All heavy atoms as a GROMACS GRO file, in nm:
protein
  625
    1MET      N    1   9.235   9.729  10.116
    1MET     CA    2   9.298   9.728   9.986
    1MET      C    3   9.233   9.834   9.899
    1MET      O    4   9.116   9.862   9.912
    1MET     CB    5   9.288   9.591   9.922
    1MET     CG    6   9.374   9.488   9.991
    1MET     SD    7   9.445   9.371   9.879
    1MET     CE    8   9.329   9.240   9.889
    2TYR      N    9   9.315   9.889   9.812
    2TYR     CA   10   9.270   9.994   9.722
    2TYR      C   11   9.300   9.956   9.578
    2TYR      O   12   9.406   9.901   9.550
    2TYR     CB   13   9.344  10.125   9.753
    2TYR     CG   14   9.312  10.180   9.888
    2TYR    CD1   15   9.390  10.148   9.998
    2TYR    CD2   16   9.204  10.265   9.906
    2TYR    CE1   17   9.361  10.199  10.123
    2TYR    CE2   18   9.174  10.316  10.031
    2TYR     CZ   19   9.252  10.283  10.139
    2TYR     OH   20   9.223  10.333  10.263
    3LYS      N   21   9.208   9.989   9.490
    3LYS     CA   22   9.231   9.968   9.347
    3LYS      C   23   9.262  10.102   9.283
    3LYS      O   24   9.193  10.201   9.309
    3LYS     CB   25   9.108   9.905   9.281
    3LYS     CG   26   9.084   9.764   9.327
    3LYS     CD   27   8.971   9.700   9.253
    3LYS     CE   28   8.954   9.557   9.304
    3LYS     NZ   29   8.862   9.482   9.223
    4PHE      N   30   9.368  10.106   9.203
    4PHE     CA   31   9.413  10.227   9.136
    4PHE      C   32   9.435  10.198   8.988
    4PHE      O   33   9.467  10.086   8.950
    4PHE     CB   34   9.548  10.274   9.192
    4PHE     CG   35   9.545  10.316   9.335
    4PHE    CD1   36   9.580  10.228   9.435
    4PHE    CD2   37   9.507  10.445   9.369
    4PHE    CE1   38   9.579  10.268   9.567
    4PHE    CE2   39   9.505  10.485   9.501
    4PHE     CZ   40   9.541  10.396   9.601
    5ASP      N   41   9.422  10.302   8.908
    5ASP     CA   42   9.463  10.297   8.769
    5ASP      C   43   9.584  10.388   8.757
    5ASP      O   44   9.572  10.510   8.775
    5ASP     CB   45   9.352  10.346   8.676
    5ASP     CG   46   9.230  10.255   8.677
    5ASP    OD1   47   9.248  10.134   8.695
    5ASP    OD2   48   9.118  10.306   8.661
    6ILE      N   49   9.699  10.332   8.730
    6ILE     CA   50   9.821  10.412   8.720
    6ILE      C   51   9.830  10.472   8.581
    6ILE      O   52   9.823  10.400   8.480
    6ILE     CB   53   9.946  10.326   8.747
    6ILE    CG1   54   9.939  10.262   8.885
    6ILE    CG2   55  10.072  10.411   8.734
    6ILE    CD1   56  10.050  10.161   8.912
    7LEU      N   57   9.844  10.605   8.578
    7LEU     CA   58   9.858  10.678   8.452
    7LEU      C   59   9.994  10.746   8.443
    7LEU      O   60  10.037  10.784   8.335
    7LEU     CB   61   9.746  10.782   8.438
    7LEU     CG   62   9.604  10.726   8.444
    7LEU    CD1   63   9.503  10.840   8.445
    7LEU    CD2   64   9.579  10.633   8.328
    8ASP      N   65  10.058  10.766   8.558
    8ASP     CA   66  10.189  10.832   8.564
    8ASP      C   67  10.277  10.750   8.659
    8ASP      O   68  10.271  10.767   8.780
    8ASP     CB   69  10.174  10.975   8.614
    8ASP     CG   70  10.305  11.050   8.625
    8ASP    OD1   71  10.414  10.989   8.610
    8ASP    OD2   72  10.300  11.172   8.650
    9MET      N   73  10.355  10.660   8.602
    9MET     CA   74  10.433  10.565   8.684
    9MET      C   75  10.535  10.637   8.771
    9MET      O   76  10.552  10.601   8.888
    9MET     CB   77  10.500  10.461   8.595
    9MET     CG   78  10.577  10.356   8.673
    9MET     SD   79  10.477  10.259   8.788
    9MET     CE   80  10.386  10.155   8.677
   10LYS      N   81  10.604  10.736   8.717
   10LYS     CA   82  10.708  10.804   8.794
   10LYS      C   83  10.650  10.868   8.920
   10LYS      O   84  10.701  10.848   9.030
   10LYS     CB   85  10.776  10.910   8.707
   10LYS     CG   86  10.887  10.983   8.777
   10LYS     CD   87  10.953  11.084   8.686
   10LYS     CE   88  11.062  11.159   8.760
   10LYS     NZ   89  11.123  11.263   8.677
   11SER      N   90  10.541  10.939   8.905
   11SER     CA   91  10.477  11.003   9.019
   11SER      C   92  10.421  10.900   9.117
   11SER      O   93  10.430  10.915   9.239
   11SER     CB   94  10.366  11.095   8.968
   11SER     OG   95  10.302  11.160   9.074
   12PHE      N   96  10.364  10.793   9.064
   12PHE     CA   97  10.310  10.687   9.148
   12PHE      C   98  10.421  10.625   9.234
   12PHE      O   99  10.406  10.609   9.355
   12PHE     CB  100  10.245  10.579   9.061
   12PHE     CG  101  10.206  10.457   9.137
   12PHE    CD1  102  10.096  10.455   9.220
   12PHE    CD2  103  10.282  10.340   9.125
   12PHE    CE1  104  10.062  10.342   9.292
   12PHE    CE2  105  10.248  10.226   9.196
   12PHE     CZ  106  10.139  10.227   9.279
   13LEU      N  107  10.534  10.593   9.173
   13LEU     CA  108  10.644  10.532   9.247
   13LEU      C  109  10.704  10.627   9.349
   13LEU      O  110  10.745  10.585   9.458
   13LEU     CB  111  10.751  10.479   9.152
   13LEU     CG  112  10.708  10.359   9.067
   13LEU    CD1  113  10.818  10.319   8.971
   13LEU    CD2  114  10.665  10.241   9.153
   14GLN      N  115  10.706  10.756   9.319
   14GLN     CA  116  10.753  10.854   9.417
   14GLN      C  117  10.663  10.852   9.540
   14GLN      O  118  10.710  10.858   9.653
   14GLN     CB  119  10.757  10.994   9.356
   14GLN     CG  120  10.870  11.014   9.259
   14GLN     CD  121  10.862  11.149   9.188
   14GLN    OE1  122  10.759  11.216   9.187
   14GLN    NE2  123  10.973  11.189   9.127
   15THR      N  124  10.533  10.844   9.516
   15THR     CA  125  10.437  10.839   9.628
   15THR      C  126  10.454  10.711   9.707
   15THR      O  127  10.457  10.713   9.831
   15THR     CB  128  10.293  10.849   9.574
   15THR    OG1  129  10.280  10.972   9.502
   15THR    CG2  130  10.192  10.845   9.688
   16VAL      N  131  10.468  10.599   9.639
   16VAL     CA  132  10.487  10.469   9.707
   16VAL      C  133  10.615  10.473   9.792
   16VAL      O  134  10.615  10.430   9.907
   16VAL     CB  135  10.492  10.354   9.604
   16VAL    CG1  136  10.544  10.226   9.667
   16VAL    CG2  137  10.355  10.331   9.544
   17ASN      N  138  10.723  10.526   9.737
   17ASN     CA  139  10.850  10.529   9.810
   17ASN      C  140  10.850  10.630   9.924
   17ASN      O  141  10.934  10.621  10.014
   17ASN     CB  142  10.966  10.555   9.714
   17ASN     CG  143  10.995  10.436   9.627
   17ASN    OD1  144  10.973  10.322   9.667
   17ASN    ND2  145  11.043  10.460   9.507
   18ALA      N  146  10.756  10.724   9.924
   18ALA     CA  147  10.744  10.821  10.033
   18ALA      C  148  10.667  10.764  10.151
   18ALA      O  149  10.664  10.824  10.259
   18ALA     CB  150  10.677  10.948   9.983
   19CYS      N  151  10.604  10.649  10.132
   19CYS     CA  152  10.528  10.587  10.240
   19CYS      C  153  10.621  10.543  10.353
   19CYS      O  154  10.734  10.502  10.329
   19CYS     CB  155  10.448  10.468  10.187
   19CYS     SG  156  10.312  10.516  10.079
   20ARG      N  157  10.571  10.550  10.475
   20ARG     CA  158  10.652  10.516  10.593
   20ARG      C  159  10.653  10.366  10.621
   20ARG      O  160  10.744  10.314  10.681
   20ARG     CB  161  10.600  10.591  10.714
   20ARG     CG  162  10.618  10.739  10.699
   20ARG     CD  163  10.553  10.813  10.813
   20ARG     NE  164  10.549  10.954  10.781
   20ARG     CZ  165  10.604  11.047  10.856
   20ARG    NH1  166  10.665  11.014  10.968
   20ARG    NH2  167  10.596  11.172  10.821
   21GLY      N  168  10.548  10.299  10.579
   21GLY     CA  169  10.539  10.154  10.600
   21GLY      C  170  10.549  10.080  10.468
   21GLY      O  171  10.576  10.138  10.364
   22LYS      N  172  10.524   9.953  10.475
   22LYS     CA  173  10.532   9.868  10.356
   22LYS      C  174  10.408   9.885  10.269
   22LYS      O  175  10.297   9.902  10.320
   22LYS     CB  176  10.547   9.722  10.397
   22LYS     CG  177  10.674   9.696  10.475
   22LYS     CD  178  10.679   9.555  10.525
   22LYS     CE  179  10.806   9.535  10.608
   22LYS     NZ  180  10.809   9.402  10.669
   23VAL      N  181  10.429   9.881  10.137
   23VAL     CA  182  10.319   9.888  10.040
   23VAL      C  183  10.327   9.762   9.955
   23VAL      O  184  10.433   9.728   9.902
   23VAL     CB  185  10.330  10.014   9.952
   23VAL    CG1  186  10.216  10.017   9.850
   23VAL    CG2  187  10.329  10.141  10.036
   24TYR      N  188  10.214   9.694   9.945
   24TYR     CA  189  10.209   9.566   9.873
   24TYR      C  190  10.118   9.575   9.751
   24TYR      O  191  10.012   9.639   9.755
   24TYR     CB  192  10.156   9.456   9.964
   24TYR     CG  193  10.244   9.429  10.082
   24TYR    CD1  194  10.221   9.491  10.204
   24TYR    CD2  195  10.350   9.340  10.073
   24TYR    CE1  196  10.302   9.466  10.314
   24TYR    CE2  197  10.432   9.314  10.182
   24TYR     CZ  198  10.407   9.378  10.301
   24TYR     OH  199  10.488   9.354  10.409
   25LEU      N  200  10.160   9.508   9.645
   25LEU     CA  201  10.081   9.493   9.523
   25LEU      C  202  10.017   9.354   9.527
   25LEU      O  203  10.088   9.255   9.547
   25LEU     CB  204  10.173   9.505   9.401
   25LEU     CG  205  10.112   9.471   9.266
   25LEU    CD1  206  10.014   9.580   9.224
   25LEU    CD2  207  10.222   9.457   9.162
   26ALA      N  208   9.885   9.349   9.508
   26ALA     CA  209   9.816   9.220   9.502
   26ALA      C  210   9.829   9.167   9.360
   26ALA      O  211   9.787   9.231   9.264
   26ALA     CB  212   9.670   9.236   9.539
   27GLU      N  213   9.892   9.051   9.347
   27GLU     CA  214   9.912   8.990   9.215
   27GLU      C  215   9.793   8.902   9.181
   27GLU      O  216   9.714   8.864   9.268
   27GLU     CB  217  10.042   8.910   9.214
   27GLU     CG  218  10.164   8.999   9.235
   27GLU     CD  219  10.294   8.921   9.233
   27GLU    OE1  220  10.292   8.797   9.247
   27GLU    OE2  221  10.398   8.986   9.215
   28LYS      N  222   9.780   8.867   9.054
   28LYS     CA  223   9.666   8.787   9.007
   28LYS      C  224   9.657   8.651   9.076
   28LYS      O  225   9.549   8.597   9.095
   28LYS     CB  226   9.673   8.769   8.856
   28LYS     CG  227   9.646   8.896   8.782
   28LYS     CD  228   9.653   8.876   8.633
   28LYS     CE  229   9.631   9.009   8.562
   28LYS     NZ  230   9.639   8.996   8.417
   29ASN      N  231   9.772   8.595   9.115
   29ASN     CA  232   9.774   8.464   9.180
   29ASN      C  233   9.743   8.472   9.330
   29ASN      O  234   9.749   8.373   9.400
   29ASN     CB  235   9.908   8.395   9.157
   29ASN     CG  236  10.026   8.470   9.217
   29ASN    OD1  237  10.008   8.570   9.287
   29ASN    ND2  238  10.146   8.424   9.188
   30GLY      N  239   9.713   8.594   9.379
   30GLY     CA  240   9.680   8.613   9.519
   30GLY      C  241   9.799   8.650   9.606
   30GLY      O  242   9.783   8.684   9.723
   31ARG      N  243   9.918   8.639   9.552
   31ARG     CA  244  10.040   8.672   9.625
   31ARG      C  245  10.049   8.824   9.644
   31ARG      O  246  10.008   8.900   9.558
   31ARG     CB  247  10.161   8.622   9.546
   31ARG     CG  248  10.292   8.641   9.615
   31ARG     CD  249  10.404   8.573   9.535
   31ARG     NE  250  10.528   8.638   9.570
   31ARG     CZ  251  10.599   8.716   9.491
   31ARG    NH1  252  10.562   8.735   9.367
   31ARG    NH2  253  10.709   8.773   9.532
   32MET      N  254  10.104   8.867   9.756
   32MET     CA  255  10.126   9.008   9.784
   32MET      C  256  10.275   9.036   9.767
   32MET      O  257  10.358   8.971   9.830
   32MET     CB  258  10.083   9.043   9.926
   32MET     CG  259   9.936   9.017   9.954
   32MET     SD  260   9.824   9.114   9.853
   32MET     CE  261   9.830   9.269   9.937
   33GLN      N  262  10.309   9.130   9.679
   33GLN     CA  263  10.449   9.163   9.652
   33GLN      C  264  10.477   9.303   9.704
   33GLN      O  265  10.407   9.398   9.671
   33GLN     CB  266  10.478   9.158   9.503
   33GLN     CG  267  10.621   9.193   9.470
   33GLN     CD  268  10.648   9.189   9.319
   33GLN    OE1  269  10.558   9.196   9.238
   33GLN    NE2  270  10.776   9.178   9.286
   34ARG      N  271  10.581   9.314   9.784
   34ARG     CA  272  10.619   9.445   9.836
   34ARG      C  273  10.680   9.529   9.723
   34ARG      O  274  10.768   9.482   9.650
   34ARG     CB  275  10.721   9.429   9.949
   34ARG     CG  276  10.754   9.561  10.015
   34ARG     CD  277  10.842   9.542  10.135
   34ARG     NE  278  10.880   9.674  10.187
   34ARG     CZ  279  10.963   9.691  10.284
   34ARG    NH1  280  11.021   9.587  10.342
   34ARG    NH2  281  10.991   9.813  10.326
   35ILE      N  282  10.631   9.654   9.709
   35ILE     CA  283  10.681   9.739   9.600
   35ILE      C  284  10.749   9.866   9.648
   35ILE      O  285  10.814   9.932   9.568
   35ILE     CB  286  10.569   9.773   9.500
   35ILE    CG1  287  10.456   9.851   9.566
   35ILE    CG2  288  10.520   9.649   9.430
   35ILE    CD1  289  10.356   9.909   9.468
   36ASP      N  290  10.735   9.903   9.775
   36ASP     CA  291  10.803  10.025   9.821
   36ASP      C  292  10.952   9.996   9.838
   36ASP      O  293  10.990   9.891   9.891
   36ASP     CB  294  10.742  10.075   9.952
   36ASP     CG  295  10.759   9.974  10.066
   36ASP    OD1  296  10.694   9.868  10.060
   36ASP    OD2  297  10.839  10.000  10.157
   37HIS      N  298  11.035  10.085   9.790
   37HIS     CA  299  11.181  10.072   9.800
   37HIS      C  300  11.229   9.934   9.751
   37HIS      O  301  11.320   9.876   9.809
   37HIS     CB  302  11.228  10.097   9.944
   37HIS     CG  303  11.186  10.230   9.995
   37HIS    ND1  304  11.240  10.347   9.950
   37HIS    CD2  305  11.090  10.264  10.086
   37HIS    CE1  306  11.182  10.448  10.012
   37HIS    NE2  307  11.090  10.401  10.094
   38ALA      N  308  11.165   9.884   9.646
   38ALA     CA  309  11.199   9.753   9.589
   38ALA      C  310  11.227   9.772   9.440
   38ALA      O  311  11.135   9.759   9.358
   38ALA     CB  312  11.085   9.654   9.612
   39PRO      N  313  11.351   9.805   9.405
   39PRO     CA  314  11.384   9.838   9.265
   39PRO      C  315  11.344   9.731   9.163
   39PRO      O  316  11.292   9.765   9.057
   39PRO     CB  317  11.536   9.857   9.267
   39PRO     CG  318  11.570   9.886   9.409
   39PRO     CD  319  11.468   9.815   9.492
   40GLU      N  320  11.365   9.606   9.194
   40GLU     CA  321  11.330   9.500   9.099
   40GLU      C  322  11.180   9.494   9.077
   40GLU      O  323  11.133   9.481   8.964
   40GLU     CB  324  11.384   9.366   9.147
   40GLU     CG  325  11.535   9.355   9.137
   40GLU     CD  326  11.587   9.221   9.187
   40GLU    OE1  327  11.507   9.126   9.199
   40GLU    OE2  328  11.708   9.212   9.213
   41ALA      N  329  11.103   9.502   9.184
   41ALA     CA  330  10.957   9.498   9.173
   41ALA      C  331  10.906   9.620   9.098
   41ALA      O  332  10.814   9.610   9.016
   41ALA     CB  333  10.894   9.490   9.312
   42GLN      N  334  10.966   9.735   9.124
   42GLN     CA  335  10.925   9.857   9.056
   42GLN      C  336  10.960   9.854   8.908
   42GLN      O  337  10.884   9.901   8.824
   42GLN     CB  338  10.986   9.979   9.124
   42GLN     CG  339  10.927  10.003   9.261
   42GLN     CD  340  10.985  10.125   9.331
   42GLN    OE1  341  11.062  10.202   9.274
   42GLN    NE2  342  10.946  10.143   9.456
   43GLN      N  343  11.074   9.794   8.876
   43GLN     CA  344  11.115   9.780   8.737
   43GLN      C  345  11.017   9.688   8.662
   43GLN      O  346  10.976   9.717   8.549
   43GLN     CB  347  11.257   9.724   8.732
   43GLN     CG  348  11.331   9.751   8.606
   43GLN     CD  349  11.478   9.712   8.623
   43GLN    OE1  350  11.510   9.610   8.684
   43GLN    NE2  351  11.566   9.793   8.568
   44GLU      N  352  10.977   9.582   8.726
   44GLU     CA  353  10.881   9.488   8.667
   44GLU      C  354  10.745   9.557   8.648
   44GLU      O  355  10.681   9.542   8.543
   44GLU     CB  356  10.866   9.366   8.758
   44GLU     CG  357  10.775   9.260   8.705
   44GLU     CD  358  10.765   9.141   8.800
   44GLU    OE1  359  10.864   9.108   8.866
   44GLU    OE2  360  10.656   9.082   8.805
   45LEU      N  361  10.703   9.632   8.747
   45LEU     CA  362  10.576   9.706   8.739
   45LEU      C  363  10.580   9.808   8.625
   45LEU      O  364  10.484   9.821   8.549
   45LEU     CB  365  10.549   9.775   8.873
   45LEU     CG  366  10.411   9.832   8.896
   45LEU    CD1  367  10.304   9.723   8.891
   45LEU    CD2  368  10.406   9.903   9.031
   46THR      N  369  10.692   9.876   8.612
   46THR     CA  370  10.709   9.974   8.504
   46THR      C  371  10.704   9.906   8.367
   46THR      O  372  10.644   9.959   8.273
   46THR     CB  373  10.841  10.052   8.522
   46THR    OG1  374  10.836  10.120   8.648
   46THR    CG2  375  10.861  10.154   8.412
   47ALA      N  376  10.763   9.789   8.356
   47ALA     CA  377  10.760   9.715   8.229
   47ALA      C  378  10.616   9.678   8.192
   47ALA      O  379  10.576   9.691   8.076
   47ALA     CB  380  10.847   9.591   8.238
   48HIS      N  381  10.538   9.634   8.291
   48HIS     CA  382  10.397   9.601   8.265
   48HIS      C  383  10.320   9.726   8.223
   48HIS      O  384  10.235   9.721   8.133
   48HIS     CB  385  10.331   9.539   8.389
   48HIS     CG  386  10.375   9.402   8.419
   48HIS    ND1  387  10.352   9.294   8.336
   48HIS    CD2  388  10.442   9.351   8.526
   48HIS    CE1  389  10.402   9.184   8.390
   48HIS    NE2  390  10.457   9.217   8.506
   49PHE      N  391  10.350   9.837   8.288
   49PHE     CA  392  10.287   9.965   8.258
   49PHE      C  393  10.315  10.006   8.114
   49PHE      O  394  10.224  10.045   8.040
   49PHE     CB  395  10.341  10.070   8.357
   49PHE     CG  396  10.297  10.210   8.333
   49PHE    CD1  397  10.168  10.252   8.364
   49PHE    CD2  398  10.385  10.305   8.282
   49PHE    CE1  399  10.129  10.382   8.344
   49PHE    CE2  400  10.346  10.436   8.262
   49PHE     CZ  401  10.217  10.474   8.293
   50GLU      N  402  10.440   9.998   8.073
   50GLU     CA  403  10.479  10.034   7.936
   50GLU      C  404  10.413   9.940   7.834
   50GLU      O  405  10.362   9.985   7.731
   50GLU     CB  406  10.631  10.030   7.921
   50GLU     CG  407  10.705  10.135   8.002
   50GLU     CD  408  10.684  10.277   7.954
   50GLU    OE1  409  10.658  10.296   7.833
   50GLU    OE2  410  10.692  10.369   8.037
   51LYS      N  411  10.413   9.812   7.864
   51LYS     CA  412  10.356   9.713   7.773
   51LYS      C  413  10.204   9.732   7.758
   51LYS      O  414  10.148   9.707   7.650
   51LYS     CB  415  10.385   9.572   7.826
   51LYS     CG  416  10.341   9.463   7.732
   51LYS     CD  417  10.380   9.327   7.786
   51LYS     CE  418  10.334   9.217   7.692
   51LYS     NZ  419  10.367   9.084   7.742
   52ALA      N  420  10.141   9.781   7.863
   52ALA     CA  421   9.995   9.800   7.862
   52ALA      C  422   9.955   9.936   7.804
   52ALA      O  423   9.838   9.974   7.814
   52ALA     CB  424   9.941   9.785   8.004
   53GLY      N  425  10.049  10.008   7.746
   53GLY     CA  426  10.015  10.137   7.685
   53GLY      C  427  10.008  10.252   7.783
   53GLY      O  428   9.925  10.342   7.769
   54LYS      N  429  10.090  10.246   7.887
   54LYS     CA  430  10.099  10.350   7.990
   54LYS      C  431   9.968  10.366   8.068
   54LYS      O  432   9.923  10.475   8.100
   54LYS     CB  433  10.146  10.482   7.932
   54LYS     CG  434  10.286  10.470   7.874
   54LYS     CD  435  10.344  10.603   7.842
   54LYS     CE  436  10.484  10.578   7.786
   54LYS     NZ  437  10.574  10.682   7.811
   55TYR      N  438   9.907  10.253   8.098
   55TYR     CA  439   9.787  10.246   8.181
   55TYR      C  440   9.792  10.111   8.250
   55TYR      O  441   9.808  10.008   8.184
   55TYR     CB  442   9.661  10.256   8.096
   55TYR     CG  443   9.536  10.216   8.171
   55TYR    CD1  444   9.473  10.306   8.255
   55TYR    CD2  445   9.483  10.089   8.158
   55TYR    CE1  446   9.359  10.270   8.325
   55TYR    CE2  447   9.370  10.051   8.227
   55TYR     CZ  448   9.308  10.143   8.310
   55TYR     OH  449   9.196  10.106   8.380
   56LEU      N  450   9.780  10.111   8.383
   56LEU     CA  451   9.788   9.984   8.454
   56LEU      C  452   9.699   9.985   8.577
   56LEU      O  453   9.721  10.065   8.670
   56LEU     CB  454   9.933   9.957   8.497
   56LEU     CG  455   9.963   9.821   8.555
   56LEU    CD1  456   9.941   9.711   8.452
   56LEU    CD2  457  10.106   9.816   8.606
   57PRO      N  458   9.595   9.902   8.580
   57PRO     CA  459   9.515   9.890   8.701
   57PRO      C  460   9.588   9.800   8.803
   57PRO      O  461   9.644   9.698   8.766
   57PRO     CB  462   9.386   9.824   8.652
   57PRO     CG  463   9.423   9.755   8.525
   57PRO     CD  464   9.542   9.825   8.469
   58VAL      N  465   9.590   9.844   8.928
   58VAL     CA  466   9.656   9.767   9.034
   58VAL      C  467   9.570   9.768   9.159
   58VAL      O  468   9.486   9.856   9.178
   58VAL     CB  469   9.796   9.824   9.068
   58VAL    CG1  470   9.891   9.812   8.951
   58VAL    CG2  471   9.788   9.968   9.116
   59THR      N  472   9.595   9.671   9.245
   59THR     CA  473   9.534   9.666   9.378
   59THR      C  474   9.647   9.670   9.479
   59THR      O  475   9.740   9.590   9.471
   59THR     CB  476   9.450   9.538   9.396
   59THR    OG1  477   9.348   9.535   9.294
   59THR    CG2  478   9.384   9.534   9.532
   60LEU      N  479   9.638   9.765   9.572
   60LEU     CA  480   9.745   9.786   9.670
   60LEU      C  481   9.693   9.770   9.812
   60LEU      O  482   9.575   9.793   9.840
   60LEU     CB  483   9.803   9.928   9.657
   60LEU     CG  484   9.860   9.967   9.523
   60LEU    CD1  485   9.901  10.114   9.527
   60LEU    CD2  486   9.977   9.880   9.486
   61ARG      N  487   9.786   9.736   9.900
   61ARG     CA  488   9.758   9.734  10.044
   61ARG      C  489   9.875   9.803  10.112
   61ARG      O  490   9.991   9.770  10.086
   61ARG     CB  491   9.744   9.592  10.097
   61ARG     CG  492   9.712   9.590  10.247
   61ARG     CD  493   9.683   9.449  10.296
   61ARG     NE  494   9.797   9.362  10.290
   61ARG     CZ  495   9.889   9.349  10.386
   61ARG    NH1  496   9.881   9.420  10.495
   61ARG    NH2  497   9.988   9.264  10.372
   62ALA      N  498   9.844   9.897  10.198
   62ALA     CA  499   9.947   9.967  10.275
   62ALA      C  500   9.938   9.921  10.420
   62ALA      O  501   9.829   9.916  10.478
   62ALA     CB  502   9.928  10.118  10.266
   63ALA      N  503  10.052   9.890  10.479
   63ALA     CA  504  10.055   9.842  10.617
   63ALA      C  505  10.026   9.953  10.716
   63ALA      O  506   9.968   9.930  10.822
   63ALA     CB  507  10.192   9.779  10.647
   64ASN      N  508  10.061  10.075  10.682
   64ASN     CA  509  10.043  10.191  10.769
   64ASN      C  510   9.917  10.266  10.728
   64ASN      O  511   9.904  10.304  10.611
   64ASN     CB  512  10.166  10.281  10.755
   64ASN     CG  513  10.161  10.403  10.842
   64ASN    OD1  514  10.061  10.472  10.849
   64ASN    ND2  515  10.273  10.432  10.906
   65PRO      N  516   9.823  10.291  10.821
   65PRO     CA  517   9.700  10.363  10.785
   65PRO      C  518   9.728  10.501  10.724
   65PRO      O  519   9.656  10.544  10.633
   65PRO     CB  520   9.625  10.376  10.917
   65PRO     CG  521   9.678  10.266  11.002
   65PRO     CD  522   9.821  10.248  10.961
   66GLY      N  523   9.828  10.569  10.770
   66GLY     CA  524   9.863  10.699  10.714
   66GLY      C  525   9.906  10.687  10.568
   66GLY      O  526   9.879  10.776  10.486
   67ASP      N  527   9.970  10.578  10.536
   67ASP     CA  528  10.011  10.554  10.397
   67ASP      C  529   9.890  10.526  10.308
   67ASP      O  530   9.889  10.564  10.191
   67ASP     CB  531  10.111  10.439  10.388
   67ASP     CG  532  10.244  10.473  10.452
   67ASP    OD1  533  10.278  10.593  10.461
   67ASP    OD2  534  10.315  10.379  10.492
   68SER      N  535   9.789  10.461  10.363
   68SER     CA  536   9.666  10.439  10.287
   68SER      C  537   9.605  10.572  10.247
   68SER      O  538   9.561  10.592  10.134
   68SER     CB  539   9.565  10.358  10.369
   68SER     OG  540   9.614  10.229  10.394
   69ILE      N  541   9.606  10.666  10.340
   69ILE     CA  542   9.554  10.800  10.313
   69ILE      C  543   9.642  10.871  10.210
   69ILE      O  544   9.591  10.934  10.117
   69ILE     CB  545   9.542  10.882  10.443
   69ILE    CG1  546   9.434  10.819  10.532
   69ILE    CG2  547   9.511  11.028  10.413
   69ILE    CD1  548   9.431  10.873  10.672
   70ARG      N  549   9.773  10.858  10.223
   70ARG     CA  550   9.866  10.918  10.127
   70ARG      C  551   9.840  10.867   9.985
   70ARG      O  552   9.834  10.944   9.890
   70ARG     CB  553  10.010  10.887  10.167
   70ARG     CG  554  10.116  10.943  10.073
   70ARG     CD  555  10.256  10.895  10.107
   70ARG     NE  556  10.287  10.901  10.247
   70ARG     CZ  557  10.348  11.003  10.308
   70ARG    NH1  558  10.386  11.106  10.239
   70ARG    NH2  559  10.373  10.998  10.437
   71LEU      N  560   9.820  10.736   9.972
   71LEU     CA  561   9.794  10.677   9.840
   71LEU      C  562   9.658  10.721   9.785
   71LEU      O  563   9.647  10.752   9.666
   71LEU     CB  564   9.802  10.524   9.848
   71LEU     CG  565   9.941  10.468   9.874
   71LEU    CD1  566   9.931  10.320   9.912
   71LEU    CD2  567  10.031  10.486   9.752
   72ALA      N  568   9.557  10.727   9.871
   72ALA     CA  569   9.424  10.771   9.827
   72ALA      C  570   9.427  10.917   9.783
   72ALA      O  571   9.368  10.952   9.681
   72ALA     CB  572   9.322  10.750   9.939
   73CYS      N  573   9.499  11.000   9.856
   73CYS     CA  574   9.512  11.141   9.819
   73CYS      C  575   9.586  11.156   9.686
   73CYS      O  576   9.548  11.237   9.602
   73CYS     CB  577   9.584  11.220   9.927
   73CYS     SG  578   9.486  11.253  10.073
   74TYR      N  579   9.690  11.077   9.668
   74TYR     CA  580   9.764  11.081   9.542
   74TYR      C  581   9.668  11.047   9.428
   74TYR      O  582   9.664  11.117   9.325
   74TYR     CB  583   9.881  10.982   9.542
   74TYR     CG  584   9.930  10.953   9.402
   74TYR    CD1  585  10.009  11.044   9.335
   74TYR    CD2  586   9.890  10.838   9.336
   74TYR    CE1  587  10.049  11.020   9.204
   74TYR    CE2  588   9.930  10.813   9.206
   74TYR     CZ  589  10.009  10.905   9.140
   74TYR     OH  590  10.046  10.881   9.012
   75TYR      N  591   9.593  10.941   9.445
   75TYR     CA  592   9.505  10.895   9.338
   75TYR      C  593   9.397  10.999   9.308
   75TYR      O  594   9.363  11.022   9.192
   75TYR     CB  595   9.442  10.761   9.374
   75TYR     CG  596   9.365  10.701   9.260
   75TYR    CD1  597   9.432  10.655   9.147
   75TYR    CD2  598   9.227  10.693   9.262
   75TYR    CE1  599   9.363  10.601   9.039
   75TYR    CE2  600   9.158  10.639   9.156
   75TYR     CZ  601   9.226  10.594   9.044
   75TYR     OH  602   9.157  10.541   8.939
   76ALA      N  603   9.345  11.061   9.412
   76ALA     CA  604   9.240  11.161   9.394
   76ALA      C  605   9.298  11.294   9.343
   76ALA      O  606   9.223  11.378   9.297
   76ALA     CB  607   9.166  11.183   9.526
   77GLY      N  608   9.429  11.310   9.354
   77GLY     CA  609   9.492  11.433   9.308
   77GLY      C  610   9.480  11.546   9.407
   77GLY      O  611   9.500  11.662   9.373
   78ASP      N  612   9.449  11.513   9.533
   78ASP     CA  613   9.428  11.616   9.635
   78ASP      C  614   9.553  11.651   9.713
   78ASP      O  615   9.553  11.748   9.787
   78ASP     CB  616   9.321  11.570   9.734
   78ASP     CG  617   9.183  11.562   9.670
   78ASP    OD1  618   9.164  11.628   9.565
   78ASP    OD2  619   9.096  11.493   9.723
   79CYS      N  620   9.657  11.571   9.704
   79CYS     CA  621   9.775  11.596   9.788
   79CYS      C  622   9.898  11.615   9.702
   79CYS      O  623   9.906  11.572   9.593
   79CYS     CB  624   9.796  11.479   9.883
   79CYS     SG  625   9.658  11.449   9.992
   0.00000   0.00000   0.00000
C-alpha cells in the first residue's frame, strides 16, 4: 500500500485510469474501494478533494506490480 497526497486530481485520475490492473482506495473503515475506471467512486473522491481545499491524503493499493511503480513515479514526478 502507498500513501499519497493528491494535489492535482485530474492528473491523478488520469494516472489511475492508465493502470492495467485494479487500483483500490483504503477507506477509513478499512474497506477497499476500487477507483480505476469507476466514475462514481472518482466523483466522490473529487468531491472530498474539493471540500478539503484541493488537498487529499489517500492510501492506495494496486493489484498489478507495474501499476504500483506507475503510481509511485507519478507521485514522485519522475514519469
